[in-house]
C-alpha positions in Angstrom: 122.8 113.3 93.9 119.4 114.7 94.6 116.5 112.4 95.6 114.6 113.2 92.4 117.6 112.1 90.3 118.0 108.9 92.2 114.2 108.2 91.8 114.5 108.7 88.0 117.5 106.4 87.8 115.6 103.7 89.8 112.7 104.0 87.4 114.9 103.5 84.4 116.6 100.5 86.0 113.4 98.4 85.8 111.7 98.5 82.5 109.1 96.0 81.2 108.3 97.1 77.8 105.4 99.7 77.9 104.5 99.0 81.5 103.2 102.1 83.2 105.1 101.6 86.5 104.3 104.3 89.0 106.5 102.8 91.7 109.1 100.2 90.6 108.7 98.2 93.7 104.9 97.8 93.2 105.2 95.5 90.2 107.8 93.4 91.9 105.5 93.2 95.0 102.7 91.9 92.7 105.0 89.5 90.9 106.3 88.1 94.2 102.8 87.7 95.6 101.7 85.6 92.6 105.0 83.7 92.6 104.3 82.3 96.0 100.4 82.4 96.0 97.6 81.7 93.7 95.0 84.3 93.9 93.0 87.1 92.3 93.9 90.8 91.9 91.8 91.5 95.0 93.9 89.1 97.0 97.0 90.7 95.7 95.7 94.2 96.6 94.9 93.1 100.2 98.2 91.4 100.7 100.5 94.0 99.1 98.7 97.3 99.6 99.1 98.2 95.9 96.1 99.9 94.3 93.9 97.4 92.5 93.7 99.5 89.4 97.5 99.4 89.2 97.6 95.7 89.8 95.3 95.2 86.8 97.8 97.0 84.6 100.7 95.1 86.1 98.9 91.7 85.6 98.2 92.5 82.0 101.9 93.4 81.4 103.2 90.4 83.3 100.9 88.1 81.2 102.2 89.7 78.0 105.8 89.1 79.2 105.0 85.5 80.0 105.7 85.8 83.7 102.1 85.3 84.9 99.2 83.1 83.8 95.6 82.4 84.7 95.4 79.0 86.4 91.7 78.9 87.1 88.5 80.7 87.0 86.4 80.2 90.1 84.5 82.0 92.8 86.4 84.6 94.7 86.5 84.0 98.4 85.9 87.7 99.1 83.1 88.6 96.7 81.6 85.2 95.7 81.8 86.2 92.0 83.7 84.4 89.3 87.2 85.7 89.1 90.5 84.8 87.4 93.1 83.2 89.7 96.7 83.9 88.7 100.0 82.3 89.4 103.6 83.1 88.5 104.7 79.6 89.3 105.2 77.7 86.1 104.6 74.4 87.9 101.0 75.6 88.5 100.4 76.4 84.8 98.3 73.8 83.0 99.9 74.4 79.6 102.1 76.7 77.7 100.1 79.7 76.7 100.2 80.6 73.0 98.5 83.6 71.5 95.7 82.7 69.1 96.4 83.6 65.5 93.5 83.7 63.2 94.2 82.6 59.7 91.9 84.6 57.5 93.5 83.6 54.3 93.7 80.1 52.9 97.2 78.7 52.7 98.8 79.2 49.2 95.4 80.3 47.8 93.8 76.9 48.2 90.0 77.0 48.4 
């Protein structure tokens, strides 16, 4: 089996919906970082070596899959600016996250 075929099969083995996974191990590195640490995407980049742009995509997809959640918004220790701090540990989550659904129609036509 050629190296290219093995790489293609490895990519197909890990599929998370429409995630644009460049390297399958990268998204697992990001998930593992947030499973054991609470931090920003910059913290994840510095710890894992994965490009920050890729981490941003992975975080979005992991949030959609329900594996990651924002636990706080506070100043980043590196930049001093407000940033979202994520965690993949359900014990750190404040509440179950539910998507907001806007009801633009009255129920049963009531005014």
